[in-house]
C-alpha positions as CSV (number, residue, x, y, z in Angstrom):
1,M,106.0,139.8,45.8
2,S,109.2,139.0,43.7
3,A,109.2,137.2,41.0
4,L,111.2,134.2,42.7
5,Q,108.5,133.8,45.5
6,I,105.9,133.8,42.3
7,V,107.6,131.2,41.1
8,A,108.0,129.0,43.9
9,L,104.5,129.6,44.6
10,V,103.7,128.2,41.6
11,V,105.9,125.4,41.5
12,C,105.4,124.1,45.2
13,G,101.7,124.4,44.7
14,V,101.7,122.6,41.3
15,V,103.7,119.0,42.9
16,T,101.4,119.8,46.4
17,L,98.1,119.5,43.7
18,V,99.8,116.5,41.8
19,A,101.1,115.2,45.2
20,V,97.7,115.2,47.0
21,A,95.5,114.1,44.4
22,L,98.0,110.8,43.7
23,F,97.8,110.6,47.9
24,A,94.3,110.1,48.0
25,R,93.7,107.7,45.2
26,V,96.8,105.8,46.1
27,I,94.4,105.1,49.6
28,R,91.2,104.4,48.0
29,Q,93.7,101.6,45.7
30,F,94.5,100.5,49.5
31,L,91.2,100.1,50.4
32,A,90.3,98.4,47.1
33,V,93.0,95.8,47.5
34,F,92.3,95.1,51.5
35,R,88.6,94.2,50.3
36,L,89.8,92.0,48.8
37,G,90.8,89.9,50.9
38,Q,88.2,87.4,52.8
39,P,86.6,88.8,56.1
40,D,87.7,88.6,59.8
41,V,85.5,89.6,62.3
42,T,87.9,89.4,65.2
43,R,90.5,92.0,64.7
44,T,88.2,95.2,65.7
45,G,86.8,94.2,69.2
46,D,88.2,96.0,72.7
47,K,88.8,99.4,70.5
48,G,90.2,100.5,74.2
49,T,92.9,98.4,74.6
50,R,93.5,98.1,71.5
51,T,94.7,102.2,71.9
52,V,96.5,101.3,75.1
53,T,98.5,98.9,73.3
54,L,99.1,101.0,70.1
55,L,100.0,103.6,72.1
56,R,102.6,101.8,73.9
57,E,103.7,99.8,71.0
58,F,104.5,103.0,69.3
59,L,105.6,105.6,71.8
60,G,107.5,102.7,73.4
61,H,108.7,101.2,70.6
62,T,108.2,97.8,72.5
63,R,108.3,95.9,69.4
64,M,111.9,97.8,68.0
65,S,113.7,97.4,71.6
66,R,115.4,94.0,70.7
67,L,118.1,96.4,68.6
68,P,118.3,98.9,70.9
69,V,120.6,101.7,69.0
70,V,118.3,101.4,65.9
71,A,115.0,101.8,68.5
72,V,116.6,105.1,70.1
73,A,117.4,106.1,66.1
74,H,114.1,105.1,65.1
75,W,112.1,106.3,68.0
76,F,113.3,109.9,67.5
77,T,112.8,109.9,63.5
78,M,109.6,108.3,63.4
79,I,108.6,111.4,66.1
80,S,110.0,114.1,63.9
81,F,108.2,113.1,61.0
82,G,105.0,114.3,63.3
83,V,106.2,116.6,65.5
84,L,108.5,118.7,61.9
85,F,104.8,118.4,60.2
86,F,104.0,122.1,61.5
87,T,107.4,123.2,59.9
88,L,105.6,121.9,56.4
89,L,103.1,124.5,56.9
90,N,104.9,127.1,57.7
91,A,107.4,126.6,54.9
92,F,104.3,127.7,52.6
93,G,103.8,130.8,54.1
94,Q,107.1,131.4,53.7
95,L,107.2,131.4,50.3
96,V,105.0,134.8,50.7
97,K,106.1,136.2,53.3
98,A,109.9,135.3,54.7
99,D,109.4,135.9,58.6
100,F,106.2,134.3,58.5
101,T,104.8,132.5,61.8
102,L,101.9,129.8,63.0
103,P,99.5,132.1,63.9
104,L,99.3,131.9,67.9
105,I,102.0,129.0,68.1
106,G,104.7,130.9,66.2
107,H,106.9,132.3,68.7
108,F,105.6,129.9,71.5
109,P,109.1,129.1,73.0
110,P,107.7,125.2,73.7
111,Y,107.5,125.0,70.2
112,E,110.4,126.3,69.1
113,W,111.7,124.1,71.9
114,V,110.6,120.9,70.5
115,T,111.1,122.1,67.1
116,E,114.4,122.5,67.4
117,F,115.4,119.3,69.3
118,F,113.4,117.1,67.1
119,A,115.2,118.7,63.9
120,W,118.6,117.4,65.2
121,T,117.4,114.3,67.0
122,G,115.5,113.6,63.8
123,L,119.3,114.7,61.7
124,V,121.2,112.3,64.2
125,G,118.5,109.9,64.1
126,I,118.9,109.1,60.2
127,I,122.0,109.7,59.7
128,A,122.7,106.9,62.7
129,L,119.9,104.3,60.3
130,M,121.6,105.5,57.1
131,A,125.3,104.7,59.0
132,I,123.5,101.7,60.5
133,R,122.1,99.9,57.1
134,Q,125.8,101.0,55.3
135,K,127.4,98.4,58.1
136,N,125.0,96.1,57.8
137,H,124.9,96.4,54.0
138,P,124.9,93.0,51.8
139,R,128.8,93.6,50.3
140,S,130.0,93.4,53.8
141,A,128.2,90.5,55.7
142,A,129.3,87.3,55.8
143,G,127.4,84.3,53.6
144,E,126.7,83.3,49.5
145,G,126.1,86.8,48.3
146,G,125.9,88.8,51.6
147,R,123.0,86.6,52.4
148,R,123.7,87.1,56.4
149,S,122.5,90.8,56.5
150,R,118.9,91.0,57.3
151,F,118.7,94.0,54.3
152,F,120.0,91.1,51.7
153,G,117.0,91.2,49.4
154,S,115.9,94.5,50.6
155,T,114.9,96.6,47.5
156,F,118.0,99.6,48.2
157,W,116.3,102.1,46.5
158,Q,113.7,102.8,48.1
159,A,115.7,102.9,51.4
160,Y,118.2,104.8,50.0
161,Y,115.3,107.3,48.9
162,V,113.5,107.6,52.3
163,E,116.6,108.5,53.9
164,L,117.5,110.9,52.2
165,T,114.4,112.6,52.2
166,I,114.3,112.5,55.8
167,L,118.3,113.9,55.9
168,G,117.2,116.6,54.0
169,V,114.1,117.5,55.3
170,T,115.8,118.5,58.5
171,I,118.6,120.0,57.0
172,C,115.9,121.9,55.6
173,I,114.3,123.2,59.0
174,I,117.5,123.6,61.1
175,T,118.9,125.8,58.0
176,L,115.7,128.0,57.8
177,R,115.4,128.0,61.8
178,A,119.0,129.4,61.5
179,L,118.1,131.8,59.0
180,E,115.1,132.7,60.7
181,Y,117.4,133.9,63.5
182,A,119.9,136.0,61.2
183,L,116.6,137.8,60.1
184,D,114.6,138.2,63.4
185,K,118.1,139.9,64.3
186,L,118.1,142.5,61.9
187,G,114.3,143.1,62.5
188,G,112.3,140.9,60.1
189,T,110.9,142.0,57.0
190,T,110.5,145.4,57.6
191,G,114.5,146.1,58.6
192,T,113.3,149.1,61.0
193,T,112.8,147.7,64.7
194,A,114.3,144.1,66.1
195,V,111.3,141.9,67.0
196,G,113.0,140.7,69.6
197,H,113.2,136.9,68.9
198,A,116.6,136.4,67.9
199,D,117.9,135.4,71.5
200,A,118.7,131.4,73.2
201,L,114.9,131.3,74.7
202,H,114.0,131.3,71.1
203,Y,116.4,129.9,69.2
204,P,118.1,127.6,71.2
205,L,119.8,124.9,69.5
206,T,120.0,126.9,66.4
207,G,121.4,130.3,67.2
208,W,124.4,129.5,66.9
209,L,124.3,128.3,62.9
210,G,121.9,131.6,62.4
211,G,125.7,133.9,63.3
212,L,126.9,132.3,59.9
213,F,124.8,134.8,58.3
214,D,126.0,137.9,59.9
215,G,126.2,140.4,57.5
216,A,123.7,139.2,54.9
217,S,121.4,141.3,54.0
218,V,117.6,141.2,54.9
219,D,117.1,140.9,51.0
220,T,119.5,138.1,50.5
221,L,118.0,136.2,53.8
222,E,114.7,136.2,52.6
223,Q,115.3,135.2,49.3
224,T,117.4,132.0,51.0
225,I,114.7,131.8,53.4
226,V,112.1,131.3,50.2
227,V,114.3,129.0,48.2
228,V,115.2,126.7,51.3
229,A,111.2,126.4,52.3
230,A,110.8,125.6,48.5
231,V,113.3,123.2,48.5
232,K,111.5,121.7,51.2
233,I,108.8,121.5,50.1
234,L,109.1,120.0,47.3
235,I,111.7,117.7,48.9
236,S,108.3,116.4,50.9
237,F,105.9,116.1,48.1
238,A,108.0,114.9,45.4
239,W,108.1,112.0,48.2
240,M,104.6,111.8,48.7
241,I,104.2,111.4,44.8
242,T,106.8,108.6,45.0
243,I,105.4,106.6,47.6
244,S,101.8,107.5,45.2
245,L,103.2,105.8,42.6
246,Q,104.8,102.8,44.4
247,P,101.8,101.4,46.9
248,T,104.6,98.6,47.1
249,M,107.5,100.6,48.8
250,G,106.9,99.1,52.6
251,V,110.1,101.3,53.7
252,A,107.7,104.4,53.4
253,W,104.1,102.9,53.7
254,H,105.2,101.6,57.4
255,R,104.8,104.9,58.5
256,F,101.2,104.9,58.1
257,L,100.1,101.2,57.9
258,A,101.6,100.0,60.8
259,F,99.3,101.9,63.1
260,F,96.6,99.9,61.7
261,N,98.3,97.0,61.6
262,I,99.4,97.0,65.0
263,F,95.8,98.0,66.4
264,L,94.2,95.5,64.0
265,K,96.8,92.4,65.8
266,R,95.1,89.1,66.6
267,H,95.5,90.2,70.9
268,A,93.8,93.4,71.5
269,D,95.9,93.5,74.8
270,G,99.5,93.4,73.0
271,R,100.5,89.7,72.6
272,T,102.4,88.9,70.2
273,S,100.8,87.0,67.1
274,L,101.9,83.6,68.2
275,G,100.6,80.2,70.5
276,E,97.7,79.2,69.1
277,L,97.2,79.1,64.7
278,Q,94.0,80.9,63.7
279,P,91.3,78.7,63.0
280,L,90.3,77.0,59.2
281,M,88.6,79.9,58.1
282,V,86.2,80.0,55.1
283,K,84.6,83.8,54.4
284,G,85.0,84.6,58.0
285,E,83.9,81.9,59.5
286,P,85.5,78.3,61.1
287,I,85.4,75.3,59.5
288,D,85.8,71.7,60.9
289,F,85.3,68.3,59.1
290,E,82.1,68.1,60.1
291,N,80.2,70.4,58.5
292,I,82.5,70.3,55.2
293,E,79.5,68.9,53.0
294,E,77.7,72.3,53.7
295,L,80.6,74.1,51.6
296,D,80.4,75.1,48.5
297,E,82.4,73.3,45.6
298,D,84.9,75.8,45.1
299,A,85.0,77.2,48.6
300,A,89.3,77.8,50.0
301,L,90.3,75.7,52.0
302,G,93.6,77.5,53.5
303,V,95.1,79.9,50.9
304,G,96.2,79.0,47.0
305,K,95.4,82.6,45.9
306,V,96.3,85.3,47.3
307,E,92.9,86.8,47.2
308,D,92.4,83.8,49.5
309,F,94.3,86.1,52.5
310,T,92.2,87.7,55.3
311,W,92.3,91.1,54.6
312,K,94.3,91.5,57.7
313,G,97.1,89.2,55.3
314,L,97.1,91.7,52.8
315,L,97.8,94.6,55.4
316,D,100.1,92.5,56.7
317,F,101.7,92.2,53.5
318,T,101.7,95.7,52.2
319,T,103.2,97.2,56.1
320,C,106.4,95.2,55.8
321,T,108.9,97.9,55.7
322,E,111.9,95.4,54.8
323,C,113.8,95.6,57.9
324,G,114.8,91.6,57.9
325,R,114.9,91.5,61.4
326,C,112.9,88.3,60.7
327,Q,115.1,86.7,58.0
328,S,118.2,87.7,60.7
329,Q,116.7,85.5,63.2
330,C,115.2,82.5,60.9
331,P,116.6,79.1,61.7
332,A,115.9,77.7,57.9
333,W,117.5,81.3,56.5
334,N,120.5,81.2,58.9
335,T,121.3,77.1,57.4
336,D,121.0,78.3,54.2
337,K,117.6,77.0,53.2
338,P,115.6,79.3,50.8
339,L,112.5,80.7,53.0
340,S,113.3,84.1,53.9
341,P,110.2,85.8,55.7
342,K,110.7,88.9,54.7
343,L,111.2,87.9,51.2
344,L,108.7,85.8,51.5
345,V,105.7,88.9,52.3
346,M,107.8,91.0,49.7
347,A,106.5,88.5,46.9
348,L,103.0,88.3,48.3
349,R,102.9,92.0,48.4
350,D,104.0,92.4,45.3
351,H,102.1,89.9,43.6
352,A,98.8,91.0,45.3
353,H,99.4,94.4,43.8
354,A,100.4,93.2,41.1
355,K,97.4,91.3,40.8
356,A,94.7,93.9,41.7
357,P,93.9,95.4,38.6
358,W,92.9,92.3,36.9
359,L,90.5,91.5,40.3
360,L,89.1,94.8,40.5
361,A,87.9,95.0,36.9
362,A,84.5,94.1,35.2
363,E,84.5,90.6,34.0
364,G,83.8,92.5,30.6
365,D,86.8,95.1,31.4
366,R,89.8,92.2,31.8
367,P,90.4,91.4,28.5
368,G,92.1,94.7,27.9
369,L,94.2,94.2,30.9
370,G,97.0,92.9,28.3
371,E,98.0,89.5,28.4
372,S,100.5,89.3,30.9
373,A,97.5,90.3,33.2
374,A,95.3,87.4,32.7
375,A,98.6,85.4,32.9
376,L,99.1,86.9,36.0
377,A,95.7,85.4,37.0
378,E,96.2,82.2,37.0
379,V,99.9,82.1,38.5
380,P,99.7,79.1,41.5
381,L,101.0,80.5,44.5
382,I,103.4,77.4,45.3
383,G,105.1,75.6,42.7
384,D,108.0,74.7,41.5
385,T,110.1,78.4,40.6
386,G,113.2,76.4,39.4
387,Y,115.4,78.8,41.4
388,D,119.1,77.4,42.0
389,I,119.9,76.8,46.0
390,T,123.0,79.2,45.2
391,N,120.0,82.4,44.1
392,P,117.4,82.0,47.0
393,L,115.9,85.2,45.5
394,A,114.6,83.2,42.4
395,A,112.4,81.0,44.6
396,Y,110.3,84.0,45.2
397,N,108.8,85.5,41.9
398,P,105.6,88.0,42.4
399,H,104.7,87.9,38.6
400,G,105.1,84.2,37.5
401,P,104.7,82.8,35.4
402,D,105.7,79.2,37.2
403,A,104.5,79.9,40.9
404,V,105.2,83.3,42.8
405,I,107.1,81.3,45.7
406,D,108.5,77.7,45.2
407,Q,107.5,75.1,47.4
408,D,110.9,74.5,48.8
409,V,110.4,77.6,50.2
410,L,106.9,77.0,52.0
411,W,107.9,73.5,54.0
412,S,111.4,74.6,55.3
413,C,109.5,76.8,57.7
414,T,109.6,75.2,61.6
415,T,107.0,77.6,62.8
416,C,109.1,78.2,65.3
417,G,107.7,82.3,65.8
418,A,111.5,83.7,65.5
419,C,109.9,86.0,62.6
420,V,106.3,87.4,64.4
421,E,108.5,87.5,67.5
422,Q,110.8,90.1,66.6
423,C,108.7,91.8,63.8
424,P,108.2,95.9,64.6
425,V,104.8,96.2,62.9
426,D,103.1,92.7,63.9
427,I,103.3,90.8,60.8
428,E,101.9,87.1,61.2
429,H,104.3,84.9,59.3
430,V,103.6,81.6,61.0
431,D,99.4,81.8,60.1
432,A,100.0,83.0,56.6
433,I,102.2,79.8,55.7
434,V,100.3,77.2,57.8
435,D,97.0,78.8,55.6
436,M,99.8,78.1,52.4
437,R,100.3,74.5,53.9
438,R,96.4,74.0,54.2
439,Y,95.2,75.0,50.6
440,Q,98.5,72.4,49.8
441,N,97.6,69.7,52.0
442,L,93.6,70.0,52.0
443,I,93.1,70.8,48.1
444,E,96.4,70.1,46.1
445,S,97.6,66.7,48.4
446,A,100.9,68.2,47.5
447,F,103.5,67.8,50.5
448,P,106.7,66.2,51.1
449,N,106.7,62.7,50.8
450,E,107.6,61.6,55.0
451,L,104.5,63.8,55.4
452,G,102.4,60.7,54.1
453,G,103.8,58.3,56.8
454,L,103.0,60.5,59.3
455,F,99.5,61.3,58.4
456,K,98.9,57.5,57.8
457,N,100.2,56.3,61.1
458,L,98.4,59.8,63.1
459,E,95.1,58.5,61.2
460,N,95.3,54.5,62.2
461,K,97.5,54.8,65.2
462,G,97.3,57.7,67.1
463,N,100.5,58.2,67.2
464,P,103.8,59.7,64.5
465,W,105.7,56.4,65.4
466,G,102.6,54.2,64.4
467,M,103.2,52.0,67.2
468,A,100.2,50.6,69.3
469,A,98.1,51.5,72.0
470,R,98.7,49.5,74.8
471,A,102.4,50.6,74.5
472,R,102.1,54.0,75.6
473,L,101.6,52.2,79.0
474,D,105.9,51.2,79.0
475,W,107.3,53.8,80.0
476,A,105.8,53.1,83.6
477,K,107.6,49.6,83.9
478,D,109.4,49.2,87.1
479,L,108.7,52.1,88.5
480,P,109.0,51.8,92.4
481,F,104.9,53.3,92.9
482,P,102.1,52.1,90.7
483,V,100.8,54.8,88.0
484,K,97.4,55.3,88.4
485,I,94.9,55.3,85.0
486,L,91.7,56.6,85.2
487,G,88.7,54.9,83.8
488,Q,90.6,52.1,85.8
489,D,92.1,53.0,89.0
490,V,90.3,56.6,89.2
491,E,87.3,57.2,88.5
492,S,87.9,60.8,87.6
493,A,90.5,63.7,87.3
494,D,88.5,65.5,90.7
495,D,90.1,62.1,92.5
496,V,94.1,63.2,91.7
497,D,95.8,66.5,92.1
498,Y,96.9,66.6,87.8
499,L,96.4,64.7,85.0
500,F,99.5,63.6,83.3
501,W,99.6,63.9,80.0
502,V,102.2,61.6,78.8
503,G,102.5,62.8,75.1
504,C,103.3,60.0,72.3
505,A,107.4,60.8,72.5
506,G,107.1,60.3,76.1
507,A,105.5,57.5,75.7
508,Y,107.1,55.7,72.3
509,E,110.4,57.4,71.9
510,D,113.5,55.9,74.6
511,R,115.1,59.1,74.9
512,A,111.7,61.0,76.3
513,K,110.8,58.3,78.5
514,K,113.6,58.8,80.4
515,T,112.1,62.8,81.3
516,T,108.5,60.9,81.4
517,R,109.5,58.7,84.4
518,A,111.6,61.6,86.3
519,V,108.2,63.6,86.2
520,A,106.4,60.8,87.8
521,E,109.2,60.6,90.4
522,L,108.9,64.0,91.3
523,L,106.0,64.2,91.0
524,D,105.4,60.9,94.0
525,Q,108.1,62.3,95.6
526,A,107.0,65.8,96.4
527,G,102.7,64.1,97.5
528,V,101.2,65.4,94.3
529,S,98.4,62.9,92.9
530,F,98.1,61.9,89.5
531,A,96.5,60.1,86.7
532,I,97.3,59.2,83.6
533,L,95.2,58.4,80.5
534,G,97.2,55.1,79.8
535,D,95.9,54.2,75.8
536,G,93.1,56.3,75.7
537,E,95.6,59.1,74.8
538,S,96.3,59.8,71.7
539,C,98.3,62.5,69.6
540,T,97.7,66.2,70.4
541,G,97.7,66.5,66.8
542,D,100.4,69.3,66.6
543,S,101.9,68.1,64.2
544,A,99.2,67.3,61.7
545,R,98.0,71.3,62.2
546,R,101.1,72.9,61.3
547,A,101.7,70.5,58.2
548,G,98.3,71.9,57.1
549,N,96.3,69.0,57.6
550,E,94.0,70.7,59.3
551,F,90.9,67.9,59.4
552,L,93.9,65.5,60.6
553,F,93.9,67.6,63.3
554,Q,90.2,68.3,64.6
555,M,90.0,64.5,64.3
556,L,92.6,63.8,66.9
557,A,91.9,66.9,68.5
558,Q,88.2,66.1,69.1
559,Q,88.7,62.7,70.7
560,N,91.5,63.7,72.7
561,V,88.7,66.8,74.4
562,E,86.1,64.2,74.2
563,T,88.0,61.7,76.6
564,L,89.3,65.2,78.5
565,N,86.1,66.6,79.3
566,E,84.1,62.8,79.8
567,V,87.0,61.9,83.1
568,G,86.6,65.6,84.8
569,A,90.1,67.1,83.4
570,T,90.8,70.2,84.7
571,K,94.6,70.7,85.7
572,I,97.1,68.9,83.7
573,V,100.8,68.5,83.2
574,V,102.8,67.6,80.4
575,T,106.1,67.3,79.5
576,C,106.3,68.3,75.5
577,A,106.1,71.7,74.6
578,H,104.1,71.3,71.6
579,C,101.1,69.4,73.7
580,F,101.7,72.2,75.9
581,N,100.5,74.8,73.2
582,T,98.1,72.5,71.5
583,I,96.2,71.6,74.7
584,K,96.1,74.8,76.3
585,N,96.1,77.4,73.6
586,E,94.2,75.6,71.1
587,Y,92.3,72.7,72.5
588,P,89.6,76.0,73.4
589,Q,88.5,76.3,69.9
590,L,87.1,72.7,70.3
591,G,85.4,73.1,73.5
592,G,88.5,71.8,75.6
593,K,89.9,74.8,78.4
594,Y,91.8,73.5,81.0
595,E,94.6,74.9,83.6
596,V,97.6,73.6,81.9
597,V,101.5,73.7,83.0
598,H,104.5,72.6,81.5
599,H,106.1,69.9,83.6
600,T,108.9,72.7,84.2
601,Q,106.7,74.8,85.9
602,L,105.0,72.5,88.1
603,L,108.6,71.4,89.2
604,N,109.7,74.4,89.9
605,R,106.3,75.9,92.1
606,L,107.4,72.5,94.1
607,V,110.4,73.3,94.6
608,R,109.7,76.7,96.1
609,E,106.8,75.8,97.9
610,K,110.0,73.6,99.8
611,K,107.7,69.5,98.8
612,L,111.0,68.7,96.3
613,V,114.6,70.1,98.0
614,P,117.4,69.6,95.8
615,V,120.3,68.8,98.8
616,A,122.8,67.3,96.2
617,R,125.3,68.3,94.2
618,P,124.0,66.3,90.6
619,A,127.6,65.6,89.8
620,D,127.6,63.5,93.2
621,V,124.3,62.1,93.2
622,R,126.1,59.0,91.4
623,G,129.3,59.6,93.3
624,G,132.7,59.5,92.0
625,S,134.2,62.6,89.9
626,P,132.4,63.5,86.8
627,K,134.6,62.0,84.1
628,S,134.1,58.2,85.9
629,S,129.8,58.4,86.3
630,T,127.9,57.0,84.3
631,K,126.1,59.3,81.6
632,D,122.3,57.8,82.1
633,V,120.3,60.5,84.2
634,A,121.5,64.0,85.3
635,S,124.8,62.6,87.0
636,T,128.3,64.5,85.9
637,A,128.2,68.6,84.8
638,E,128.6,70.9,87.1
639,T,128.1,73.4,84.1
640,V,124.9,74.0,82.4
641,T,123.7,76.0,79.0
642,Y,119.8,75.4,78.4
643,H,118.0,75.4,75.0
644,D,114.2,77.5,75.3
645,P,112.0,75.1,73.2
646,C,110.2,77.6,70.6
647,Y,106.9,76.1,71.4
648,L,107.9,77.1,75.0
649,G,109.3,80.0,74.9
650,R,108.2,82.2,72.0
651,H,105.0,80.9,71.6
652,N,103.9,80.9,75.3
653,G,107.1,82.9,77.2
654,V,107.9,80.5,79.9
655,Y,111.5,81.6,80.5
656,A,111.9,81.6,84.0
657,P,110.7,78.2,85.5
658,P,113.5,75.7,83.8
659,R,116.1,78.4,84.6
660,E,115.5,78.9,87.9
661,L,115.3,75.2,88.6
662,I,118.6,75.0,87.1
663,G,119.4,77.4,89.7
664,A,118.2,76.0,92.9
665,L,120.2,72.7,91.9
666,P,123.3,72.9,94.7
667,G,127.1,73.4,93.2
668,V,125.1,73.9,89.1
669,E,126.9,77.0,87.0
670,L,124.4,78.1,84.6
671,R,125.7,79.4,81.1
672,E,123.4,81.0,78.5
673,M,124.4,80.9,75.1
674,E,124.3,84.0,72.9
675,R,121.2,83.3,71.5
676,T,118.5,82.9,74.0
677,K,115.0,83.6,75.4
678,E,113.0,85.3,72.9
679,K,116.0,85.0,70.2
680,S,116.5,81.4,71.0
681,F,117.6,79.7,68.0
682,C,114.7,76.8,67.2
683,C,116.2,73.2,66.6
684,G,114.7,72.6,64.2
685,A,111.9,70.0,65.1
686,G,108.9,72.3,65.2
687,G,106.2,72.7,62.0
688,A,106.2,68.8,61.4
689,R,109.8,68.9,60.4
690,M,110.7,66.7,63.2
691,W,109.7,64.1,60.3
692,M,111.0,65.7,57.2
693,E,114.5,65.1,56.2
694,E,116.3,68.2,55.8
695,K,118.1,68.3,52.3
696,L,118.6,71.8,51.4
697,G,121.4,73.9,53.3
698,T,123.2,73.0,56.3
699,R,121.5,71.4,59.6
700,I,119.2,73.4,62.0
701,N,119.9,71.5,65.1
702,T,123.7,71.0,64.1
703,N,123.7,74.4,64.1
704,R,121.9,75.4,67.3
705,T,124.0,72.4,69.0
706,E,127.4,73.7,68.0
707,E,125.9,77.1,69.9
708,A,125.7,74.9,73.1
709,I,129.0,73.5,72.7
710,G,130.4,76.5,72.3
711,T,129.7,77.3,75.5
712,G,132.0,75.0,77.6
713,A,128.9,73.7,79.0
714,E,128.9,70.0,80.3
715,R,125.4,69.6,79.6
716,I,122.5,70.9,77.5
717,A,119.1,71.0,79.3
718,I,116.2,71.3,77.7
719,G,112.3,71.2,78.4
720,C,110.8,69.4,75.3
721,P,111.6,65.6,73.7
722,F,111.0,67.1,70.1
723,C,113.9,69.2,71.4
724,R,115.9,66.4,73.0
725,V,116.0,64.1,70.0
726,M,117.1,67.3,67.8
727,M,120.1,68.2,70.3
728,S,120.7,64.6,70.9
729,D,121.2,63.7,67.1
730,G,123.2,67.1,66.7
731,L,125.4,66.5,69.5
732,T,126.3,62.9,68.1
733,A,127.4,64.2,65.3
734,A,129.4,66.6,66.6
735,Q,131.0,63.9,68.8
736,S,132.0,62.3,65.3
737,E,134.0,64.9,64.3
738,G,135.6,65.5,67.4
739,K,133.9,68.3,69.1
740,A,132.4,68.1,71.8
741,E,133.7,65.1,74.9
742,D,132.2,64.9,77.5
743,V,128.6,66.5,76.6
744,E,125.0,65.1,77.2
745,V,121.6,66.1,76.7
746,V,119.4,65.9,79.6
747,D,115.8,67.5,80.8
748,V,115.7,69.8,83.4
749,A,113.4,66.9,85.1
750,Q,116.0,64.6,85.8
751,M,118.8,67.2,86.9
752,L,115.9,67.9,89.6
753,L,115.4,64.1,89.8
754,A,119.1,63.3,90.5
755,A,119.8,66.2,93.2
756,V,116.8,65.2,95.0
757,K,117.4,61.6,95.1
758,R,120.2,62.2,97.6
759,R,117.4,62.4,100.3
760,E,116.5,58.6,100.1
761,D,120.1,57.5,100.7
762,P,121.4,56.7,103.9
763,Q,123.6,59.7,104.3
764,P,124.5,61.8,106.9
765,E,122.0,64.8,107.4
766,P,123.3,67.8,105.5
767,T,124.9,70.5,106.6
768,A,125.1,74.0,106.8
769,D,127.8,73.6,103.6
770,S,126.1,71.4,101.7
771,E,122.6,73.9,101.7
772,P,121.2,74.4,98.6
773,Q,122.6,77.9,97.1
774,P,121.1,80.1,94.2
775,A,123.3,78.8,91.3
776,P,125.8,81.9,89.6
777,V,124.1,82.7,85.5
778,A,127.1,83.2,83.1
């Protein structure tokens, strides 16, 4: 054995032992940190389904597919990490014997093919990812300080280190294969007879590279192999040492933790963790306002300290790879507000691991940790960080001293779910934000002033506007048919096809009333019987819950569930996306399980069943040209763009029915916005933001409305009253600036009503030329 081999063995051996020891230590540290979180027993059931979900997301890269080029490059880089592990074992053998190969599989052609293929694709993949990071670097991105880059705020040295490590390892593997080919060609280390492996069968992708070493001696090749093998080993274990000393290095740790985070996601079947919010939990048990008296005095309602998060929440934060997909889609961040889901998670991660030594230490050992550790233990999660709006990074300070996260960050969230939808490792940002809002609301009574009026109206009047309950029936005045009321005209919901949940907006807001009336008329025309609760209906509590007032939500929800159960409701149709989500997904938590459909789903079904037949061009219903028509109901435009409500689309996956309805209207062309369906941009009303002023940055609804106007469509179609209010206000602002003319906001139901009304007019029977045709989709 040469001196070079001895030195290489000693150095590599020592580095390897240190790396393995540090790695084992940090794994124990991770487990200790995660155990600091609150229990959550809902994450481990149905292991078979969870395993299938993990394999599907891992091998199929389903969560990465939103960025196809990145997904392909990342897939090859990721797979190469596992497949090429055997080359690391082989490298240790090469320190002793240059032509060493692993027993049994060393010269097995399929193994060699796979190794070379993934070495090359891993190399190309990491180069592509490095190029993409540079292309999207904040220095070349728009916005203040490059904030439009999804990498804004990410820890760049860590990303560069990981990328260069992968680059170095793949180069070493390819180089070693080329050197092995050259050595095989000379007969191996004996130098006597060719071993018969220096051919295209065994070196299909590196044999040509091995030709570059023609003329080198056996001794030279052997020494070069030892050096390159040692470099590969040192690169690999230096990386292991680095990440072991940096437990918050998510860009590296996600390759291990993502498997667990995906396996332990909320839904075993792989559904995105949106829709219903998780119940308010204390020590792993759901809490409601009826058993609150049984709680300990120091019980945390919501999350006020980092250890109040569940262990899954702490795992979420540690898994973040800082890719910034959540940030790039966030409506608050894109309108220059301080909220970045990525920076929020990073701050919580860093704070959790910085505070962990204090939390893990025995009471008597804590003074020895120093004043900084003691001060960190007292830092509140939410408060005033004193940040300047031009420096959003200052709104996140994991080490205090005043707060970890600024209050403006917390209350900027619309809970639209874009962050959760985009996250490739299934982090549940919305649940974390709402849990922190719950603590601020229930314990600190610290929430935006506007919410005080909202809560008062909901508690006293059962609706956000503070209107009288008897006014809930005003929308039905002057309809050409009677609207049945459960308990008065109809004894039980079993006597009608659907209970029509009108909702607060549908009953009180003038623009939403038009949608309510349109749906009622369409159901009547289709022969679908329905009844309403009238003044027995109350707000579902969606805004209260997402603002953090969980007990007010429970009060409203339990009242509604009691009412619905008393009248025997089983099938409910709603026009509000927020009511749809709350009744469908959250009322089951309180004993209310119903079949809930959105009005676009039901109306689309009725059109497919020919119970409603659109026969007129919507632009012709009122007569005359679009410009001469009044803009009351859908009567003018032939080009339409559709805005996806977040709580109908992302939270519940309802994308097709509204578009199919628009497509069924004769002569209507659908023009999609750039941000649509899963990538749809929020209107700005969710998360109780409907009731709060937008004081920071630019207005979310203005951003979305301008995008809709940019399609050139004459009509903006919606499927939610909250969206209608926000988009209408945005349109008014745009029109005042001369950015839009002859554009209107209208519900899909109004468009359908306008198209089917022709059936009642004394007009000639439709000809073949007027038969409904599918609309072209731009």
